[in-house]
DOTOR-12569 format. One record per residue (C-alpha): residue in three letters; x, y, z. Coordinates in steps of 0.5 Angstrom, whole numbers, plus 2048, in hexadecimal, padded with zeros to 3 digits. Example, Ala and Ser with C-alpha at 12.3 -4.5 7.8 and 13.67 -1.06 7.14 Angstrom:
REM residues 2
{residu ALA, x 819, y 7F7, z 810} .
{residu SER, x 81B, y 7FE, z 80E} .
END
This chain:
REM residues 297
{residu UNK, x 7F2, y 7FE, z 814} .
{residu UNK, x 7F5, y 802, z 81B} .
{residu UNK, x 7FC, y 805, z 81B} .
{residu UNK, x 7FF, y 808, z 820} .
{residu UNK, x 806, y 80A, z 824} .
{residu UNK, x 808, y 808, z 82A} .
{residu UNK, x 80E, y 80C, z 82D} .
{residu UNK, x 812, y 809, z 832} .
{residu UNK, x 80E, y 809, z 83A} .
{residu UNK, x 813, y 80C, z 83F} .
{residu UNK, x 80B, y 809, z 843} .
{residu UNK, x 80F, y 802, z 848} .
{residu UNK, x 808, y 801, z 84B} .
{residu UNK, x 804, y 7FA, z 847} .
{residu UNK, x 7FE, y 7FB, z 843} .
{residu UNK, x 7F9, y 7F7, z 840} .
{residu UNK, x 7F8, y 7F9, z 839} .
{residu UNK, x 7F3, y 7F6, z 836} .
{residu UNK, x 7F2, y 7F7, z 82F} .
{residu UNK, x 7EB, y 7F2, z 82B} .
{residu UNK, x 7ED, y 7F4, z 824} .
{residu UNK, x 7F3, y 7EF, z 821} .
{residu UNK, x 7FA, y 7F3, z 822} .
{residu UNK, x 801, y 7F3, z 822} .
{residu UNK, x 807, y 7F6, z 822} .
{residu UNK, x 80D, y 7F7, z 81F} .
{residu UNK, x 813, y 7FB, z 823} .
{residu UNK, x 817, y 801, z 820} .
{residu UNK, x 81C, y 800, z 823} .
{residu UNK, x 821, y 7FD, z 828} .
{residu UNK, x 81D, y 7FD, z 82F} .
{residu UNK, x 81A, y 7F8, z 834} .
{residu UNK, x 814, y 7F7, z 837} .
{residu UNK, x 811, y 7F4, z 83D} .
{residu UNK, x 80A, y 7F0, z 83C} .
{residu UNK, x 806, y 7E9, z 83F} .
{residu UNK, x 800, y 7E5, z 840} .
{residu UNK, x 800, y 7E9, z 846} .
{residu UNK, x 801, y 7EF, z 84A} .
{residu UNK, x 806, y 7EB, z 850} .
{residu UNK, x 809, y 7E7, z 848} .
{residu UNK, x 80D, y 7EC, z 844} .
{residu UNK, x 813, y 7EA, z 840} .
{residu UNK, x 818, y 7EF, z 83C} .
{residu UNK, x 818, y 7ED, z 836} .
{residu UNK, x 81D, y 7F1, z 832} .
{residu UNK, x 81C, y 7F4, z 82A} .
{residu UNK, x 821, y 7F5, z 824} .
{residu UNK, x 81C, y 7FB, z 81F} .
{residu UNK, x 818, y 7F6, z 81A} .
{residu UNK, x 816, y 7F1, z 820} .
{residu UNK, x 80E, y 7EF, z 820} .
{residu UNK, x 80A, y 7ED, z 826} .
{residu UNK, x 803, y 7EB, z 827} .
{residu UNK, x 7FF, y 7EA, z 82D} .
{residu UNK, x 7F8, y 7E8, z 82E} .
{residu UNK, x 7F2, y 7EA, z 82C} .
{residu UNK, x 7EC, y 7EC, z 831} .
{residu UNK, x 7F2, y 7E9, z 837} .
{residu UNK, x 7F7, y 7EE, z 836} .
{residu UNK, x 7FE, y 7EE, z 83A} .
{residu UNK, x 800, y 7F2, z 840} .
{residu UNK, x 806, y 7F7, z 83E} .
{residu UNK, x 80B, y 7FA, z 842} .
{residu UNK, x 811, y 7FE, z 841} .
{residu UNK, x 811, y 800, z 837} .
{residu UNK, x 816, y 804, z 837} .
{residu UNK, x 817, y 802, z 82E} .
{residu UNK, x 814, y 806, z 829} .
{residu UNK, x 80E, y 802, z 825} .
{residu UNK, x 808, y 803, z 821} .
{residu UNK, x 801, y 7FD, z 821} .
{residu UNK, x 7FD, y 7FB, z 81C} .
{residu UNK, x 7F6, y 7F9, z 81D} .
{residu UNK, x 7F5, y 7F4, z 817} .
{residu UNK, x 7EC, y 7F3, z 816} .
{residu UNK, x 7E9, y 7EE, z 816} .
{residu UNK, x 7E6, y 7EF, z 80F} .
{residu UNK, x 7EF, y 7EF, z 80D} .
{residu UNK, x 7EF, y 7E9, z 811} .
{residu UNK, x 7E9, y 7E4, z 80F} .
{residu UNK, x 7EB, y 7E6, z 808} .
{residu UNK, x 7F1, y 7E3, z 809} .
{residu UNK, x 7EF, y 7DC, z 80B} .
{residu UNK, x 7EA, y 7DC, z 806} .
{residu UNK, x 7E5, y 7DC, z 80B} .
{residu UNK, x 7E6, y 7D7, z 80E} .
{residu UNK, x 7E5, y 7DA, z 815} .
{residu UNK, x 7E0, y 7DF, z 818} .
{residu UNK, x 7E5, y 7E2, z 81D} .
{residu UNK, x 7EC, y 7E1, z 81C} .
{residu UNK, x 7F2, y 7DF, z 820} .
{residu UNK, x 7F9, y 7E1, z 821} .
{residu UNK, x 7FD, y 7DD, z 824} .
{residu UNK, x 7FF, y 7E3, z 82A} .
{residu UNK, x 807, y 7E4, z 82A} .
{residu UNK, x 80B, y 7E8, z 82D} .
{residu UNK, x 811, y 7E9, z 829} .
{residu UNK, x 812, y 7E5, z 821} .
{residu UNK, x 815, y 7E9, z 81A} .
{residu UNK, x 811, y 7E7, z 815} .
{residu UNK, x 815, y 7EC, z 80E} .
{residu UNK, x 80F, y 7ED, z 80A} .
{residu UNK, x 80C, y 7EE, z 80F} .
{residu UNK, x 811, y 7F4, z 812} .
{residu UNK, x 811, y 7F7, z 80B} .
{residu UNK, x 80B, y 7F8, z 80B} .
{residu UNK, x 809, y 7FB, z 812} .
{residu UNK, x 80F, y 800, z 80F} .
{residu UNK, x 80C, y 801, z 809} .
{residu UNK, x 804, y 803, z 80D} .
{residu UNK, x 80A, y 807, z 812} .
{residu UNK, x 80D, y 80A, z 80C} .
{residu UNK, x 806, y 80D, z 809} .
{residu UNK, x 803, y 80E, z 811} .
{residu UNK, x 809, y 814, z 812} .
{residu UNK, x 808, y 816, z 80B} .
{residu UNK, x 801, y 819, z 80C} .
{residu UNK, x 7FE, y 812, z 809} .
{residu UNK, x 7FF, y 815, z 802} .
{residu UNK, x 7FD, y 80E, z 7FD} .
{residu UNK, x 7F5, y 80E, z 801} .
{residu UNK, x 7F2, y 807, z 802} .
{residu UNK, x 7F3, y 803, z 7FD} .
{residu UNK, x 7FA, y 804, z 7FF} .
{residu UNK, x 7F9, y 802, z 807} .
{residu UNK, x 7F4, y 7FC, z 805} .
{residu UNK, x 7F9, y 7F9, z 801} .
{residu UNK, x 7FE, y 7FA, z 807} .
{residu UNK, x 7F9, y 7F7, z 80A} .
{residu UNK, x 7F7, y 7F1, z 806} .
{residu UNK, x 7FE, y 7F0, z 806} .
{residu UNK, x 7FF, y 7F0, z 80D} .
{residu UNK, x 7F9, y 7EC, z 80E} .
{residu UNK, x 7FB, y 7E6, z 809} .
{residu UNK, x 803, y 7E5, z 80D} .
{residu UNK, x 7FE, y 7E6, z 814} .
{residu UNK, x 7FA, y 7E0, z 811} .
{residu UNK, x 800, y 7DC, z 80F} .
{residu UNK, x 804, y 7DD, z 814} .
{residu UNK, x 800, y 7DE, z 81A} .
{residu UNK, x 7F9, y 7DB, z 819} .
{residu UNK, x 7F8, y 7D6, z 820} .
{residu UNK, x 7F3, y 7D2, z 81C} .
{residu UNK, x 7F8, y 7D1, z 814} .
{residu UNK, x 7F5, y 7D1, z 80D} .
{residu UNK, x 7FA, y 7D2, z 808} .
{residu UNK, x 7F8, y 7D8, z 803} .
{residu UNK, x 7F4, y 7D5, z 7FE} .
{residu UNK, x 7F7, y 7D6, z 7F7} .
{residu UNK, x 7F3, y 7D7, z 7F1} .
{residu UNK, x 7F4, y 7D5, z 7E9} .
{residu UNK, x 7F4, y 7DA, z 7E3} .
{residu UNK, x 7F2, y 7E1, z 7E6} .
{residu UNK, x 7EC, y 7E7, z 7E5} .
{residu UNK, x 7E7, y 7E6, z 7DE} .
{residu UNK, x 7E8, y 7EC, z 7D9} .
{residu UNK, x 7E1, y 7EE, z 7DB} .
{residu UNK, x 7E3, y 7EE, z 7E2} .
{residu UNK, x 7EA, y 7F2, z 7E2} .
{residu UNK, x 7E5, y 7F7, z 7DC} .
{residu UNK, x 7E1, y 7F8, z 7E3} .
{residu UNK, x 7E7, y 7FA, z 7E7} .
{residu UNK, x 7EA, y 7FF, z 7E2} .
{residu UNK, x 7E3, y 802, z 7E1} .
{residu UNK, x 7E2, y 803, z 7E8} .
{residu UNK, x 7E9, y 806, z 7E9} .
{residu UNK, x 7E9, y 80B, z 7E3} .
{residu UNK, x 7E2, y 80D, z 7E6} .
{residu UNK, x 7E5, y 80E, z 7EC} .
{residu UNK, x 7EB, y 810, z 7EC} .
{residu UNK, x 7EB, y 816, z 7F0} .
{residu UNK, x 7E8, y 812, z 7F6} .
{residu UNK, x 7EC, y 80F, z 7FB} .
{residu UNK, x 7E9, y 807, z 7F8} .
{residu UNK, x 7EB, y 802, z 7FD} .
{residu UNK, x 7ED, y 7FA, z 7FC} .
{residu UNK, x 7E5, y 7F9, z 7FF} .
{residu UNK, x 7E2, y 7FD, z 7FA} .
{residu UNK, x 7E6, y 7FA, z 7F3} .
{residu UNK, x 7E5, y 7F1, z 7F6} .
{residu UNK, x 7DD, y 7F2, z 7F8} .
{residu UNK, x 7DD, y 7F5, z 7F0} .
{residu UNK, x 7DE, y 7F0, z 7EE} .
{residu UNK, x 7DB, y 7EB, z 7F3} .
{residu UNK, x 7E1, y 7E8, z 7F7} .
{residu UNK, x 7E4, y 7E9, z 7FF} .
{residu UNK, x 7EA, y 7EE, z 7FE} .
{residu UNK, x 7F0, y 7E9, z 7FF} .
{residu UNK, x 7EE, y 7E4, z 7F9} .
{residu UNK, x 7ED, y 7EB, z 7F4} .
{residu UNK, x 7F4, y 7ED, z 7F7} .
{residu UNK, x 7F6, y 7E7, z 7F5} .
{residu UNK, x 7F3, y 7E6, z 7ED} .
{residu UNK, x 7F4, y 7EE, z 7EC} .
{residu UNK, x 7FC, y 7EA, z 7EC} .
{residu UNK, x 7FC, y 7E4, z 7E9} .
{residu UNK, x 7F8, y 7E9, z 7E3} .
{residu UNK, x 7FB, y 7EF, z 7E3} .
{residu UNK, x 802, y 7EF, z 7E5} .
{residu UNK, x 800, y 7F5, z 7EA} .
{residu UNK, x 7FC, y 7F5, z 7F1} .
{residu UNK, x 7F7, y 7FA, z 7F1} .
{residu UNK, x 7FA, y 7FF, z 7F4} .
{residu UNK, x 800, y 7FF, z 7EF} .
{residu UNK, x 7FC, y 7FF, z 7EA} .
{residu UNK, x 7F6, y 805, z 7ED} .
{residu UNK, x 7FD, y 808, z 7ED} .
{residu UNK, x 7FE, y 806, z 7E5} .
{residu UNK, x 7F8, y 80A, z 7E3} .
{residu UNK, x 7F8, y 811, z 7E7} .
{residu UNK, x 7FE, y 811, z 7E4} .
{residu UNK, x 7FC, y 811, z 7DC} .
{residu UNK, x 7F7, y 814, z 7DE} .
{residu UNK, x 7FB, y 81A, z 7E0} .
{residu UNK, x 800, y 81A, z 7D9} .
{residu UNK, x 7FA, y 81B, z 7D6} .
{residu UNK, x 7F7, y 820, z 7DB} .
{residu UNK, x 7FD, y 823, z 7DA} .
{residu UNK, x 7FF, y 824, z 7D2} .
{residu UNK, x 7F8, y 828, z 7D2} .
{residu UNK, x 7FA, y 830, z 7D1} .
{residu UNK, x 7F7, y 832, z 7D8} .
{residu UNK, x 7FA, y 82E, z 7DD} .
{residu UNK, x 7FC, y 82F, z 7E3} .
{residu UNK, x 7FF, y 829, z 7E8} .
{residu UNK, x 7FC, y 82B, z 7EE} .
{residu UNK, x 7F6, y 82A, z 7EB} .
{residu UNK, x 7F7, y 823, z 7E6} .
{residu UNK, x 7FA, y 820, z 7ED} .
{residu UNK, x 7F3, y 822, z 7F1} .
{residu UNK, x 7EF, y 81E, z 7EA} .
{residu UNK, x 7F3, y 819, z 7E9} .
{residu UNK, x 7F2, y 817, z 7F1} .
{residu UNK, x 7F8, y 819, z 7F5} .
{residu UNK, x 7F7, y 81D, z 7FD} .
{residu UNK, x 7FE, y 822, z 7FB} .
{residu UNK, x 801, y 825, z 7F5} .
{residu UNK, x 808, y 821, z 7F9} .
{residu UNK, x 805, y 81A, z 7F9} .
{residu UNK, x 804, y 81B, z 7F2} .
{residu UNK, x 80A, y 81E, z 7EF} .
{residu UNK, x 80F, y 818, z 7F3} .
{residu UNK, x 80A, y 811, z 7F0} .
{residu UNK, x 80A, y 816, z 7E9} .
{residu UNK, x 811, y 816, z 7E9} .
{residu UNK, x 812, y 80F, z 7EC} .
{residu UNK, x 80E, y 80D, z 7E7} .
{residu UNK, x 810, y 811, z 7DF} .
{residu UNK, x 817, y 813, z 7E3} .
{residu UNK, x 815, y 81B, z 7E2} .
{residu UNK, x 812, y 81F, z 7E7} .
{residu UNK, x 809, y 822, z 7E3} .
{residu UNK, x 80D, y 829, z 7E1} .
{residu UNK, x 813, y 826, z 7DE} .
{residu UNK, x 80E, y 822, z 7DA} .
{residu UNK, x 80A, y 827, z 7D8} .
{residu UNK, x 810, y 82B, z 7D5} .
{residu UNK, x 812, y 826, z 7D1} .
{residu UNK, x 80C, y 824, z 7CF} .
{residu UNK, x 809, y 82A, z 7CD} .
{residu UNK, x 80F, y 82D, z 7CB} .
{residu UNK, x 810, y 827, z 7C6} .
{residu UNK, x 80A, y 829, z 7C2} .
{residu UNK, x 80F, y 830, z 7C1} .
{residu UNK, x 814, y 82C, z 7BE} .
{residu UNK, x 815, y 830, z 7B7} .
{residu UNK, x 817, y 82C, z 7B1} .
{residu UNK, x 81E, y 82C, z 7AD} .
{residu UNK, x 81C, y 82C, z 7A6} .
{residu UNK, x 821, y 82A, z 7A1} .
{residu UNK, x 821, y 82D, z 79B} .
{residu UNK, x 821, y 829, z 794} .
{residu UNK, x 821, y 823, z 798} .
{residu UNK, x 81A, y 821, z 797} .
{residu UNK, x 813, y 821, z 79D} .
{residu UNK, x 816, y 824, z 7A2} .
{residu UNK, x 818, y 821, z 7AA} .
{residu UNK, x 817, y 821, z 7B1} .
{residu UNK, x 81C, y 822, z 7B6} .
{residu UNK, x 81B, y 81C, z 7BB} .
{residu UNK, x 816, y 81C, z 7C0} .
{residu UNK, x 81A, y 81D, z 7C8} .
{residu UNK, x 81C, y 818, z 7CD} .
{residu UNK, x 814, y 819, z 7D0} .
{residu UNK, x 811, y 815, z 7CB} .
{residu UNK, x 813, y 80D, z 7CE} .
{residu UNK, x 80F, y 811, z 7D5} .
{residu UNK, x 80A, y 80D, z 7D2} .
{residu UNK, x 80A, y 807, z 7D3} .
{residu UNK, x 80B, y 807, z 7DB} .
{residu UNK, x 810, y 804, z 7E0} .
{residu UNK, x 80D, y 801, z 7E5} .
{residu UNK, x 80C, y 803, z 7EC} .
{residu UNK, x 810, y 800, z 7F1} .
{residu UNK, x 80D, y 7FA, z 7F5} .
{residu UNK, x 80C, y 7FA, z 7FC} .
END
């Protein structure tokens, strides 16, 4: 998926924009764009934040004054075909210069926030967002539409075990949705739906949870350093690791480690002539060993 930001442009001379990938745009503010199918037939469209637009693939649009900040997003053919279950060689979307789709706008907003942050979540996050965008586009905008197939059941135990082994083996790598799907012989769209049906989590949520579980184990080591743990668990920056860890565990990695080490040093309370020794109650951090759900996209 390609994401490009375009600020307002003061150029008024019409120019012809052509894209050969399937692209769409989302407006980030209030403003307008002049565009049309011919240079002499430009029409002004007023936009609010979150409004969307798709243009004719391979044909393009004539564009005049652009005075609204917006994002251009290019969706891969692989994601579109996976979302249509291979029904088309090249998925064609209906061109529309202004439409609303709250689900699609929310996904674009998530991709925009990831871009602004410097893409800390890695390839799997963007692959998952792209696949969700492709499903929304095919469902709502495909010229030759076939409803997305609903599959019964979910992934079998053998496939789930294979996914778990893949994630464990590639914890430090920038694992992608396509690689996970390929490991069990499924398309990305089918895999994403079946995985969630089987586990109650998206693939991205599952990988994050596995990374956090490994991080907690490593943080309990006597010589663990937070930066080393972050890198070993596949996080691009220590800041992103700390943010995700706090979201899941409700404490920072440093606090979690301090709580654990402190619990090991907790003195035991001995009451004379009252039977065997009694240990003080465990510290509250023990409740964190069961992670809270990762927030959905």
